[in-house]
N, CA, C and O atoms as a DFTB+ gen file, in Angstrom:
456 C
 N C O
     1  1     -96.496     135.505     103.826
     2  2     -95.913     134.701     102.515
     3  2     -94.827     133.718     103.182
     4  3     -94.749     132.591     102.694
     5  1     -94.049     134.024     104.172
     6  2     -93.163     133.030     104.653
     7  2     -93.886     131.919     105.462
     8  3     -93.276     130.860     105.616
     9  1     -95.159     132.062     106.009
    10  2     -95.809     131.076     106.841
    11  2     -96.242     130.185     105.720
    12  3     -96.173     129.021     106.114
    13  1     -96.657     130.257     104.497
    14  2     -97.255     129.513     103.695
    15  2     -96.001     128.532     103.104
    16  3     -96.050     127.309     102.974
    17  1     -95.086     129.255     102.848
    18  2     -93.569     128.449     102.150
    19  2     -93.388     127.248     102.871
    20  3     -93.697     127.239     104.063
    21  1     -92.864     126.073     102.249
    22  2     -92.214     125.223     102.990
    23  2     -90.920     124.691     102.039
    24  3     -90.763     124.999     100.857
    25  1     -90.136     123.922     102.745
    26  2     -89.058     123.185     102.148
    27  2     -89.208     122.942     100.905
    28  3     -90.288     122.354     100.835
    29  1     -88.799     123.034      99.934
    30  2     -88.811     122.548      98.471
    31  2     -89.417     123.726      97.546
    32  3     -89.329     123.681      96.319
    33  1     -89.981     124.685      98.179
    34  2     -90.566     125.626      97.455
    35  2     -89.861     126.549      96.868
    36  3     -88.712     126.637      97.299
    37  1     -90.173     127.331      95.960
    38  2     -89.187     128.646      95.491
    39  2     -90.211     129.947      95.540
    40  3     -91.416     129.901      95.787
    41  1     -89.545     130.930      95.290
    42  2     -90.296     132.313      95.271
    43  2     -89.472     132.890      94.049
    44  3     -88.243     132.952      94.009
    45  1     -90.506     133.376      92.879
    46  2     -90.136     134.299      91.676
    47  2     -90.669     135.742      92.008
    48  3     -91.757     135.797      92.580
    49  1     -90.105     136.757      91.749
    50  2     -90.341     138.009      91.935
    51  2     -90.083     138.780      90.540
    52  3     -89.117     138.562      89.808
    53  1     -91.116     139.724      90.295
    54  2     -91.076     140.313      88.962
    55  2     -91.095     141.971      89.421
    56  3     -92.144     142.456      89.846
    57  1     -90.181     142.578      89.332
    58  2     -89.047     142.047      88.603
    59  2     -87.689     142.910      89.373
    60  3     -88.005     143.681      90.278
    61  1     -86.501     142.807      89.089
    62  2     -85.341     143.448      89.503
    63  2     -85.546     144.617      89.977
    64  3     -86.538     145.116      89.445
    65  1     -84.923     145.474      90.951
    66  2     -85.305     147.094      91.533
    67  2     -86.679     147.528      91.870
    68  3     -86.879     148.691      92.219
    69  1     -87.700     146.608      91.783
    70  2     -88.545     147.060      92.247
    71  2     -88.703     147.188      93.851
    72  3     -87.730     146.827      94.513
    73  1     -89.778     147.643      94.498
    74  2     -89.612     147.994      95.967
    75  2     -89.856     146.472      96.584
    76  3     -89.268     146.160      97.620
    77  1     -90.504     145.783      96.095
    78  2     -90.679     144.133      96.565
    79  2     -89.531     143.568      96.483
    80  3     -89.318     142.800      97.421
    81  1     -88.516     143.668      95.548
    82  2     -87.235     143.316      95.129
    83  2     -86.506     143.586      96.435
    84  3     -85.933     142.756      97.141
    85  1     -86.653     145.157      96.674
    86  2     -85.431     145.596      97.528
    87  2     -85.999     145.071      98.891
    88  3     -85.125     144.748      99.696
    89  1     -87.503     144.901      99.370
    90  2     -87.570     144.333     100.744
    91  2     -87.084     142.707     100.639
    92  3     -86.503     142.268     101.631
    93  1     -87.261     141.931      99.665
    94  2     -86.748     140.466      99.818
    95  2     -85.179     140.800      99.955
    96  3     -84.662     140.100     100.825
    97  1     -84.318     141.655      99.345
    98  2     -82.960     141.592      99.385
    99  2     -82.602     142.205     100.885
   100  3     -81.640     141.828     101.555
   101  1     -83.406     143.060     101.223
   102  2     -82.872     143.313     102.820
   103  2     -83.906     142.431     103.923
   104  3     -83.625     142.747     105.079
   105  1     -84.767     141.644     103.863
   106  2     -85.294     141.085     104.783
   107  2     -85.972     139.936     104.715
   108  3     -86.650     139.494     105.642
   109  1     -85.809     139.340     103.498
   110  2     -86.128     137.692     103.316
   111  2     -85.310     136.870     104.293
   112  3     -84.084     136.819     104.386
   113  1     -86.353     136.156     105.096
   114  2     -85.479     135.146     106.279
   115  2     -85.919     133.829     106.018
   116  3     -85.564     132.955     106.809
   117  1     -86.717     133.492     104.932
   118  2     -87.294     132.094     105.188
   119  2     -86.342     131.243     104.532
   120  3     -85.495     131.785     103.822
   121  1     -86.348     130.029     104.654
   122  2     -85.435     129.176     104.225
   123  2     -85.581     128.359     102.992
   124  3     -85.042     127.266     102.820
   125  1     -86.384     129.000     102.115
   126  2     -86.748     129.162     100.823
   127  2     -85.912     130.047     100.062
   128  3     -85.653     131.178     100.472
   129  1     -85.382     129.496      98.737
   130  2     -84.695     130.641      97.905
   131  2     -85.601     131.253      97.007
   132  3     -86.583     130.620      96.617
   133  1     -85.370     132.494      96.609
   134  2     -86.278     133.324      95.708
   135  2     -85.133     133.751      94.555
   136  3     -83.903     133.746      94.587
   137  1     -85.963     134.065      93.678
   138  2     -85.150     134.681      92.196
   139  2     -85.934     135.741      91.629
   140  3     -87.163     135.785      91.675
   141  1     -85.101     136.692      91.031
   142  2     -85.963     138.029      90.725
   143  2     -85.891     137.744      88.975
   144  3     -84.889     137.257      88.451
   145  1     -87.073     138.118      88.232
   146  2     -86.681     138.366      86.848
   147  2     -86.462     139.519      86.397
   148  3     -86.848     140.563      86.923
   149  1     -85.731     139.405      85.238
   150  2     -84.853     140.769      84.746
   151  2     -85.912     141.713      84.776
   152  3     -87.096     141.383      84.827
   153  1     -85.432     143.088      84.739
   154  2     -86.201     144.334      84.760
   155  2     -86.253     144.541      83.058
   156  3     -85.259     144.836      82.394
   157  1     -87.511     144.341      82.542
   158  2     -87.900     144.478      81.567
   159  2     -88.649     145.883      81.041
   160  3     -89.614     146.121      81.767
   161  1     -88.497     146.757      80.111
   162  2     -89.190     147.824      79.855
   163  2     -89.555     147.361      78.409
   164  3     -88.741     147.188      77.502
   165  1     -91.132     147.160      78.325
   166  2     -91.765     146.772      77.107
   167  2     -91.458     147.847      76.044
   168  3     -91.453     149.070      76.185
   169  1     -91.158     146.975      74.755
   170  2     -91.000     147.954      73.580
   171  2     -92.630     148.060      72.904
   172  3     -93.660     147.468      73.225
   173  1     -92.415     148.859      72.068
   174  2     -93.758     149.168      71.452
   175  2     -94.093     147.575      70.378
   176  3     -93.248     146.876      69.820
   177  1     -95.204     147.449      70.388
   178  2     -95.443     146.284      69.625
   179  2     -95.147     144.846      70.664
   180  3     -95.330     143.711      70.225
   181  1     -94.761     145.062      71.806
   182  2     -94.297     143.770      72.572
   183  2     -95.631     143.233      73.074
   184  3     -95.478     142.042      73.344
   185  1     -97.051     143.691      73.338
   186  2     -97.929     143.303      73.897
   187  2     -98.137     141.693      73.637
   188  3     -97.668     141.128      72.649
   189  1     -98.796     141.125      74.513
   190  2     -98.878     139.540      74.331
   191  2     -97.565     139.015      73.993
   192  3     -96.486     139.597      74.111
   193  1     -97.785     137.872      73.569
   194  2     -96.409     136.884      73.201
   195  2     -95.713     136.293      74.444
   196  3     -96.184     136.418      75.575
   197  1     -94.743     135.742      74.214
   198  2     -94.000     135.120      75.321
   199  2     -93.184     135.882      76.337
   200  3     -92.847     137.030      76.047
   201  1     -92.921     135.496      77.203
   202  2     -91.977     136.392      78.107
   203  2     -90.512     136.239      77.646
   204  3     -90.266     135.403      76.777
   205  1     -89.388     137.094      78.243
   206  2     -88.218     137.142      77.737
   207  2     -87.876     135.786      78.059
   208  3     -88.405     135.053      78.895
   209  1     -86.686     135.498      77.093
   210  2     -86.103     134.094      77.150
   211  2     -85.664     133.716      78.497
   212  3     -85.930     132.626      79.003
   213  1     -84.942     134.702      79.101
   214  2     -84.568     134.489      80.429
   215  2     -85.392     134.192      81.399
   216  3     -85.025     133.351      82.221
   217  1     -86.506     134.724      81.508
   218  2     -87.799     134.471      82.083
   219  2     -88.227     133.113      82.075
   220  3     -88.428     132.446      83.090
   221  1     -88.402     132.601      80.533
   222  2     -88.888     131.221      80.586
   223  2     -87.705     130.263      81.005
   224  3     -87.999     129.426      81.858
   225  1     -86.481     130.263      80.555
   226  2     -85.669     129.343      81.080
   227  2     -85.531     129.373      82.736
   228  3     -85.177     128.331      83.288
   229  1     -85.794     130.506      83.502
   230  2     -85.679     130.290      84.755
   231  2     -87.007     129.320      85.283
   232  3     -86.761     128.349      85.999
   233  1     -88.226     129.595      84.944
   234  2     -89.428     129.244      85.137
   235  2     -89.253     127.710      84.955
   236  3     -89.571     126.886      85.812
   237  1     -88.710     127.418      83.741
   238  2     -88.361     125.910      83.273
   239  2     -87.594     125.349      84.289
   240  3     -88.022     124.262      84.676
   241  1     -86.613     125.752      84.828
   242  2     -85.534     125.303      85.443
   243  2     -86.234     125.027      86.938
   244  3     -86.263     123.911      87.456
   245  1     -86.754     126.150      87.500
   246  2     -87.386     125.825      88.762
   247  2     -88.471     125.134      88.803
   248  3     -88.593     124.521      89.864
   249  1     -89.410     124.976      87.969
   250  2     -90.560     123.994      88.085
   251  2     -90.273     122.597      87.929
   252  3     -91.041     121.681      88.226
   253  1     -88.738     122.451      87.284
   254  2     -88.553     121.386      87.154
   255  2     -87.635     120.689      88.273
   256  3     -87.212     119.534      88.207
   257  1     -87.392     121.657      89.375
   258  2     -86.593     121.300      90.443
   259  2     -87.237     121.404      91.708
   260  3     -86.700     120.824      92.652
   261  1     -88.494     122.160      91.937
   262  2     -88.742     122.671      93.091
   263  2     -90.501     122.221      92.761
   264  3     -91.157     122.280      91.721
   265  1     -90.903     121.710      94.331
   266  2     -92.402     121.472      94.612
   267  2     -93.373     122.353      93.876
   268  3     -94.158     122.082      92.968
   269  1     -93.106     123.515      94.525
   270  2     -93.997     124.620      94.261
   271  2     -93.384     125.813      93.924
   272  3     -92.385     126.072      94.594
   273  1     -93.787     126.828      92.842
   274  2     -93.275     128.009      92.619
   275  2     -94.067     129.002      93.000
   276  3     -95.197     128.907      92.522
   277  1     -93.867     130.040      93.775
   278  2     -94.800     131.230      94.227
   279  2     -94.261     132.429      93.207
   280  3     -93.081     132.771      93.130
   281  1     -95.067     132.850      92.641
   282  2     -94.966     134.431      91.813
   283  2     -95.445     135.459      92.329
   284  3     -96.602     135.604      92.725
   285  1     -94.611     136.200      92.351
   286  2     -95.088     137.550      93.204
   287  2     -94.893     138.681      92.156
   288  3     -93.819     138.751      91.557
   289  1     -95.810     139.495      91.932
   290  2     -95.775     140.415      90.907
   291  2     -96.465     141.806      91.511
   292  3     -97.332     141.747      92.382
   293  1     -95.960     143.132      90.923
   294  2     -96.552     144.082      91.459
   295  2     -96.475     144.992      90.110
   296  3     -95.699     144.792      89.176
   297  1     -97.379     145.962      90.197
   298  2     -97.534     147.076      89.400
   299  2     -96.157     147.895      89.154
   300  3     -95.896     148.488      88.107
   301  1     -95.374     147.833      90.220
   302  2     -94.098     148.639      89.799
   303  2     -93.305     147.848      88.773
   304  3     -92.246     148.335      88.376
   305  1     -93.685     146.759      88.338
   306  2     -92.926     146.262      87.236
   307  2     -93.325     146.477      86.083
   308  3     -94.472     146.216      85.721
   309  1     -92.269     147.079      85.202
   310  2     -92.791     147.922      83.806
   311  2     -93.533     146.926      82.918
   312  3     -94.149     147.284      81.914
   313  1     -93.460     145.828      83.276
   314  2     -94.335     144.929      82.195
   315  2     -95.321     144.067      82.969
   316  3     -95.539     142.877      82.738
   317  1     -95.888     144.804      83.910
   318  2     -96.798     144.214      84.888
   319  2     -98.264     144.101      84.158
   320  3     -99.146     143.394      84.646
   321  1     -98.429     144.748      83.119
   322  2     -99.765     144.719      82.461
   323  2     -99.906     144.156      81.639
   324  3    -101.077     143.907      81.356
   325  1     -98.727     143.562      80.678
   326  2     -98.550     142.540      79.786
   327  2     -99.068     141.162      80.542
   328  3     -99.623     140.273      79.898
   329  1     -98.852     141.071      81.866
   330  2     -98.742     139.478      82.134
   331  2     -98.511     138.522      81.255
   332  3     -99.333     137.613      81.144
   333  1     -97.516     138.546      80.581
   334  2     -96.907     137.713      79.886
   335  2     -96.599     136.354      80.810
   336  3     -97.114     135.281      80.497
   337  1     -95.746     136.473      81.937
   338  2     -95.408     135.374      82.716
   339  2     -96.529     134.640      83.442
   340  3     -96.455     133.414      83.528
   341  1     -97.488     135.250      83.934
   342  2     -98.771     134.456      84.394
   343  2     -99.347     133.872      83.137
   344  3     -99.563     132.686      83.387
   345  1     -99.666     134.122      82.012
   346  2     -99.993     133.678      80.788
   347  2     -99.091     132.383      80.766
   348  3     -99.561     131.263      80.965
   349  1     -97.882     132.603      80.532
   350  2     -96.903     131.439      80.440
   351  2     -97.216     130.459      81.639
   352  3     -97.718     129.385      81.306
   353  1     -97.034     130.631      82.739
   354  2     -97.027     129.884      83.835
   355  2     -98.669     129.141      83.802
   356  3     -98.857     128.071      84.381
   357  1     -99.414     129.616      83.307
   358  2    -100.899     128.852      83.158
   359  2    -100.809     127.710      82.315
   360  3    -101.186     126.553      82.504
   361  1    -100.069     128.405      81.066
   362  2     -99.858     127.118      80.098
   363  2     -98.765     126.121      80.332
   364  3     -98.539     125.262      79.480
   365  1     -98.058     126.192      81.473
   366  2     -97.064     125.271      81.623
   367  2     -96.896     124.964      83.038
   368  3     -95.837     124.410      83.331
   369  1     -97.893     125.260      84.167
   370  2     -98.138     124.611      85.315
   371  2     -99.612     124.825      85.831
   372  3    -100.504     125.467      85.277
   373  1     -99.655     124.176      86.955
   374  2    -100.980     124.010      87.411
   375  2    -101.160     124.917      88.739
   376  3    -100.466     124.842      89.753
   377  1    -102.245     125.788      88.506
   378  2    -102.447     126.698      89.435
   379  2    -102.929     126.084      90.811
   380  3    -103.981     125.445      90.857
   381  1    -102.115     126.294      91.976
   382  2    -102.935     125.757      93.518
   383  2    -103.391     126.550      94.092
   384  3    -104.259     126.241      94.909
   385  1    -102.965     128.087      93.899
   386  2    -103.980     128.953      94.509
   387  2    -103.471     130.205      94.236
   388  3    -102.291     130.334      93.908
   389  1    -104.403     131.368      94.357
   390  2    -103.820     132.754      93.890
   391  2    -104.667     133.540      94.685
   392  3    -105.809     133.142      94.919
   393  1    -104.185     134.781      95.202
   394  2    -104.653     135.734      95.768
   395  2    -104.393     137.223      95.337
   396  3    -103.207     137.370      95.041
   397  1    -104.951     138.089      95.242
   398  2    -104.973     139.509      94.690
   399  2    -105.180     140.369      95.667
   400  3    -106.106     140.229      96.466
   401  1    -104.309     141.384      95.705
   402  2    -104.311     142.652      96.588
   403  2    -104.232     144.004      95.709
   404  3    -104.168     144.017      94.480
   405  1    -104.244     144.969      96.420
   406  2    -104.384     146.192      95.468
   407  2    -102.820     146.336      94.793
   408  3    -102.579     146.806      93.681
   409  1    -101.968     145.881      95.631
   410  2    -100.302     146.268      95.478
   411  2     -99.753     145.097      94.525
   412  3     -99.055     145.369      93.548
   413  1    -100.086     143.848      94.843
   414  2     -99.313     142.761      94.421
   415  2    -100.377     141.687      93.927
   416  3    -101.576     141.814      94.175
   417  1     -99.774     140.469      93.105
   418  2    -100.571     139.482      92.870
   419  2     -99.576     138.186      93.259
   420  3     -98.576     138.087      92.548
   421  1     -99.698     137.482      94.003
   422  2     -99.577     135.907      94.487
   423  2     -99.938     134.982      93.890
   424  3    -101.072     134.582      94.156
   425  1     -99.356     134.445      93.120
   426  2     -99.791     132.819      92.407
   427  2     -98.981     131.636      92.997
   428  3     -97.766     131.832      92.948
   429  1     -99.243     130.821      93.375
   430  2     -98.626     129.458      93.534
   431  2     -98.845     128.637      92.515
   432  3    -100.020     128.491      92.177
   433  1     -97.943     128.013      91.886
   434  2     -97.847     127.276      91.052
   435  2     -97.004     125.813      91.305
   436  3     -96.050     125.737      92.080
   437  1     -97.454     124.835      90.626
   438  2     -96.685     123.361      90.673
   439  2     -96.476     122.881      89.286
   440  3     -97.291     123.162      88.408
   441  1     -95.501     122.225      89.068
   442  2     -95.229     121.641      87.805
   443  2     -96.500     121.091      87.101
   444  3     -97.517     120.768      87.716
   445  1     -96.383     121.031      86.054
   446  2     -97.955     120.097      85.515
   447  2     -97.612     118.576      85.732
   448  3     -96.448     118.204      85.582
   449  1     -98.591     117.705      86.077
   450  2     -98.301     116.453      86.356
   451  2     -97.867     116.022      87.959
   452  3     -97.815     114.861      88.364
   453  1     -97.642     116.953      88.572
   454  2     -97.117     116.754      90.030
   455  2     -98.524     116.754      90.816
   456  3     -98.548     116.617      92.039
């Protein structure tokens, strides 16, 4: 991941207090900022819909100020299966590339029109 990132990029991880968050807290060395989405426990009936307002606000701000946004999510995030953030990003940013692995999903985004 570090080798792919360039100045002006940003990383967003889902979510706070997951193992990937712990790794980034202790070992992130890239000269690229990273942010964490809030830890959300989905409630009954929360399937689909928009991500939390805090997540939308963060994505909106970062997509307007950074060239590329990398989004990293893992099944340890309680709302992983809902994929609300991925759907929101698909509607508001252009996918530059994506890779899937058994433990994580990394998607690189760029603001629409860039």
